[in-house]
Backbone as a ProteinNet text record, in pm:
[ID]
protein_1_A
[PRIMARY]
MCRKAGASRTTLHDLRHLSATISINAGVPLTVVSKTLRHSTLSTTANVCSHLTAQAAREAVDVVDKTLTHADWPPAPHGLSRHRDRPATTSPRCTTR
[TERTIARY]
-15103	-15189.9	-15093.8	-14993.5	-14923.6	-14917	-14902.7	-14951.9	-15094.7	-15152.1	-15296.2	-15345.2	-15260.2	-15293.3	-15190	-15114	-15044.1	-14940.1	-14924.3	-14786.4	-14665	-14534.5	-14430.5	-14444.1	-14375.2	-14374.3	-14316	-14372.3	-14354.6	-14346.4	-14269.9	-14241.3	-14254.1	-14290.7	-14337.6	-14236.1	-14111.2	-14013.1	-14005.7	-14015.9	-14042.3	-14146.4	-14271.5	-14357.6	-14337.9	-14243.7	-14206.5	-14121.2	-13988.6	-13950.6	-13997.7	-14118.3	-14213.4	-14267.5	-14346.8	-14406.2	-14265.8	-14182.9	-14057.6	-14034.5	-14030.9	-14004.3	-14102.5	-14213.8	-14342.6	-14343.7	-14319.7	-14312.4	-14197.7	-14113.2	-13969.3	-13990.9	-14063.5	-14113.1	-14229.8	-14278.1	-14422.2	-14356	-14254.3	-14225.1	-14251.2	-14273	-14259.4	-14102	-14104.5	-13973.1	-13896.5	-13807.5	-13668.7	-13693.8	-13680	-13686.9	-13855.9	-13950.6	-14073.1	-14065.7	-14006	-14012.7	-13929.7	-13802.6	-13729.8	-13762.6	-13848.1	-13916	-14028.7	-14086.4	-14246.8	-14123.9	-14022.5	-13942.6	-13914.9	-13873.4	-13809.1	-13680.8	-13592.5	-13463.3	-13383.1	-13271.1	-13204.6	-13130	-13101.3	-13032.7	-13089.7	-13125.5	-13153.6	-13072.5	-12922.6	-12848.7	-12917.2	-12928.6	-12994.9	-13105.6	-13204.4	-13290.4	-13240.9	-13181.1	-13097.9	-13059.3	-12951.6	-12868.4	-12970.8	-13031.3	-13101.7	-13264.8	-13325.6	-13452.6	-13459.4	-13352.8	-13388.1	-13313.2	-13342	-13269.1	-13381	-13305.1	-13386.7	-13462.2	-13584.2	-13610.3	-13616.1	-13630.9	-13592.7	-13720.2	-13831.4	-13918.5	-13861.7	-13827.9	-13774.9	-13717	-13569.6	-13462.4	-13517.2	-13584.6	-13658.1	-13740.5	-13804.9	-13886.6	-13772.5	-13660.4	-13599.6	-13512.9	-13440.6	-13409.2	-13473.6	-13606.5	-13755	-13746.1	-13767.2	-13739.3	-13645.4	-13527.4	-13421.1	-13414.6	-13462.7	-13467.7	-13557.6	-13695	-13777.1	-13762.7	-13680	-13656.6	-13568.6	-13463.8	-13335.6	-13425.1	-13512.1	-13556.2	-13670.6	-13718.5	-13857.2	-13782.7	-13603.8	-13592	-13576	-13606	-13594.3	-13446	-13371.2	-13195	-13226.3	-13146.1	-13112.3	-13041.2	-13061.7	-12999.3	-12860.4	-12783.8	-12666	-12624.5	-12463.2	-12455.3	-12420.3	-12412	-12414.3	-12264.7	-12312.9	-12169.3	-12112.9	-12190	-12142.9	-12245.3	-12215.4	-12299.4	-12325.6	-12406.6	-12399.3	-12290.8	-12233	-12110.4	-11996.4	-11910.7	-11782.9	-11664.5	-11650.7	-11528.5	-11591.5	-11693.8	-11735.2	-11801.3	-11778.1	-11866.2	-11973.2	-12075.8	-12244.9	-12273.5	-12207.3	-12229.4	-12219.7	-12160.9	-12161.5	-12292	-12341	-12490.8	-12445.4	-12552	-12542.4	-12587.5	-12646.9	-12691.1	-12616.4	-12625.8	-12559.8	-12608.8	-12520.1	-12550	-12567.9	-12471.4	-12504.2	-12580.7	-12675.5	-12736.3	-12705.2
4323	4249.7	4228.9	4222.9	4166.3	4319.6	4422.6	4577.3	4558.5	4524.6	4568.9	4427.6	4306.8	4204	4229.5	4312.4	4336.6	4208.5	4159.2	4059.7	4097.1	4040.6	4085.7	4064.2	4130.5	4127.3	3946.5	3888.4	3752.1	3750.7	3674.6	3669.2	3525	3504.1	3369.8	3300.9	3318.4	3245.6	3209.7	3291.1	3251.1	3157.5	3147.5	3050.5	2946.2	2918.2	2785.8	2715.5	2833	2744.6	2718.5	2755.8	2689.8	2613.8	2587.8	2473.3	2332.8	2357.6	2273.1	2198	2321.6	2267.1	2186.5	2250.4	2147.4	2029.8	2004.7	1854.8	1781.8	1835.6	1757	1699.5	1785.9	1778.5	1666.9	1671	1595.6	1437	1429.7	1320.7	1251.6	1357.4	1335	1316.2	1213.3	1183.4	1335.4	1313.6	1428.9	1428.4	1284	1310.9	1371	1348	1409.1	1557	1608.4	1737.2	1830.2	1751.1	1795	1834.5	1669.5	1689.1	1799.7	1798.2	1920.5	2068.5	2066.7	2235.6	2245.5	2130	2134.4	2195.7	2113.4	2134.1	2026.1	2094.4	1999.5	1884.8	1883.3	1805.6	1752.6	1670.8	1629	1691.9	1739.7	1777.1	1923.4	1972.8	2121.8	2136.3	2040.5	2009.8	1994.9	1907.7	1863.8	1989.7	2060.4	2169	2268.9	2361.7	2414.3	2425.4	2316.9	2325.3	2255.9	2139.7	2040.2	2044	2176.1	2193.4	2152.6	2145.2	2075.1	2189.5	2158.7	2270.5	2170.4	2260.4	2202.1	2097.5	2126.6	1976.9	1875	1883.9	1772.9	1693.4	1766.5	1718.4	1645.6	1714.1	1659.9	1473.2	1494.6	1377.8	1288	1298	1193.6	1135.9	1214.7	1182.7	1070.5	1122.2	1066.7	891.1	893	764.4	668.9	737.8	652.7	632.3	700.8	671.3	549.9	565.8	508.7	341.8	346.9	240.6	127.4	205.5	165.3	130.9	159	164.7	37.2	26.1	-93.2	-190.4	-213.4	-333.3	-458.1	-559.4	-707.2	-736.9	-713.9	-715.7	-890.2	-999.5	-1070.2	-1095.6	-1198.5	-1207.5	-1218.7	-1166.3	-1177.5	-1271.1	-1338.4	-1481.1	-1447.7	-1564.5	-1555.1	-1471.4	-1397.8	-1319.9	-1208.1	-1188	-1071.6	-972	-865	-765.4	-773.6	-705.3	-704	-620.2	-558.8	-487.3	-543.3	-599.5	-646.3	-636.4	-729.4	-703	-636.2	-596.6	-563.9	-668.4	-627	-729	-708.3	-788.6	-780.7	-673.1	-614.4	-515.4	-383.2	-368.5	-229.7	-201.1	-123.4	-72.4	-94.8	-134.7	-147.3	4.9	68.5	205.2	312.7	377.6	498.2	585.8	697.6	765.8	932.1	958.9	1083	1093.1	1217.9	1236	1342.3
14928	14988.7	15113.6	15128.6	15272.3	15362.5	15298.3	15368	15438.8	15327.7	15358.6	15493.4	15456.6	15550.3	15654.9	15666.9	15818.8	15832.7	15711.1	15727.8	15646.5	15634.3	15592.4	15448.8	15377.3	15238.9	15202.9	15131.4	15077.4	14960.5	14910	14727.8	14699.7	14555.7	14513.4	14515.7	14516.2	14574.9	14738.6	14820.9	14944.7	14952.6	14894.8	14886.3	14848.2	14733.2	14669.6	14752.9	14831.2	14923.3	15069	15073.7	15185.8	15134.8	15053.7	15003.1	14991	14938.2	14962.9	15083.7	15196.3	15292.5	15397.9	15350.5	15398.5	15365.8	15245.8	15175.3	15234	15252.1	15298.7	15415.1	15523.1	15684.3	15663.7	15585	15594.1	15532.4	15472.7	15436.8	15307.1	15188.9	15054.5	15012.8	14940.8	14910.5	14806.7	14889.4	14777.5	14639.9	14591.2	14437.6	14405.6	14456.9	14411.7	14453.8	14542	14568.6	14440	14449	14338	14206.7	14183.5	14021.1	14033.8	14111	14133.3	14122.1	14162.5	14183.3	14041.3	13950.4	13846.2	13840.1	13929.6	13966.8	13903.3	13838.9	13727.2	13816.7	13927.3	14004.5	14150.1	14199.7	14320.6	14395.9	14396.6	14508.5	14508.8	14425.1	14426.9	14526.8	14521.9	14606.5	14748.7	14765.6	14919.7	14953.5	14881.3	14933.9	14954.9	14887.9	14907.4	15020.7	14999.4	15071.1	15178.8	15233.7	15344	15440.7	15500.8	15613.8	15716.9	15827.3	15942.6	16012.7	16049.9	16141.6	16273.7	16388.6	16519.5	16565.7	16506.8	16512.2	16454.3	16331	16229.6	16304.2	16366.7	16444.2	16551.6	16630.6	16761.4	16719.9	16629.3	16590.4	16541	16488	16432.1	16579	16646.7	16795	16845.8	16861.5	16909.7	16877.4	16703.8	16674.7	16677.1	16695.4	16723.7	16856.7	16968.7	17111.6	17132.8	17056.4	17073.2	17013.6	16913.8	16842.8	16957.9	16963.2	17070.8	17199.9	17258	17390.4	17400.3	17287	17233.4	17211.4	17166.7	17092.2	17161.9	17130.3	17191.1	17184.5	17287.9	17280.1	17326.7	17258.7	17278.1	17442.6	17532.8	17647.1	17656.2	17714.1	17747.8	17811.1	17772.7	17789.5	17966.8	18017.6	18186.8	18178.7	18300	18352.1	18261.2	18148.9	18050.5	18024.9	18021.1	17916.6	17819.3	17725.8	17609.4	17521.9	17647.9	17573.9	17555.9	17453.1	17471.6	17609.4	17658.6	17762.3	17849.1	17910.6	18021.3	18079.5	18231.5	18349.5	18319.7	18337.9	18376.4	18502.3	18561	18670.6	18593.4	18496.5	18423.4	18370.6	18349	18332.5	18120.1	18099	17933.3	17846.5	17936.5	17914.9	17869.2	17790.7	17785	17862.6	17969.4	18043	17995.2	17878.7	17840.3	17748.6	17725.2	17620	17535.3
[MASK]
+++++++++++++++++++++++++++++++++++++++++++++++++++++++++++++++++++++++++++++++++++++++++++++++++

């Protein structure tokens, strides 16, 4: 069927792995994916199926960035920055990415 469709050879195991990866990236709890795959332990599922895709990694970074960027920081005491032992003239933001 794959040859006829012009696709590379795909096994049922490949499709099982793809299904697990899509489920995990879509936010399905790892415990649910593990039980669906009938793995004996949760660590098996975590080790085999939960590799990060570039998109999932970028989304995780974006969530942290958005959370920190939009956080309601309490005002700093007069003459001090939010960082301990730094004068207020020092930028409170990290400049490295």
